[in-house]
C-alpha positions, -999 to +999 in steps of 0.1 A: +001+001+000+029+022+007+042+020-029+008+024-046+000+058-030+030+073-045+025+059-079-012+069-081-001+104-069+026+108-095+002+094-122-026+120-112+001+148-110+016+137-145-019+138-162-030+169-145+001+193-148+011+192-184-024+202-195-019+234-177+016+239-174+028+233-209+032+263-230+007+265-259+019+274-293-003+297-309-001+304-347+010+339-355-012+353-381+002+379-404-019+412-407-040+403-437-053+433-459-086+443-446-111+453-472-125+487-466-159+491-456-179+513-482-194+547-467-232+550-465-247+582-474-285+586-464-297+610-489-333+621-495-337+595-520-325+566-494-294+552-479-267+541-507-232+533-509-209+563-519-190+558-549-153+557-548-134+589-548-166+607-531-175+615-496-208+620-477-213+655-463-243+673-446-269+685-472-284+719-470-313+739-486-305+767-510-312+792-483-285+774-460-306+754-436-295+719-429-318+694-442-308+664-420-298+644-450-263+636-466-251+647-499-225+627-518-197+650-528-173+640-556-144+658-571-163+674-600-200+672-589-224+667-561-252+641-558-285+644-542-285+678-529-265+709-520-235+713-498-216+742-486 
């Protein structure tokens, strides 16, 4: 009986310790290119994605009052309203 107790204790410790004590090797992931999320503009005609090269801005009425809707501003033109 005196030799069984140390053997059983050793086996139990051998099974329990390596699971928590061994260092885990995690794969290192390289930083992958993340696809850019398209911008959304909520205009007077509905919410839609903004074309590439354009950006949303706050829309205004011709007298300068904010409309609460977005306007899509591109380099040479504006879509769906007026901007400042």
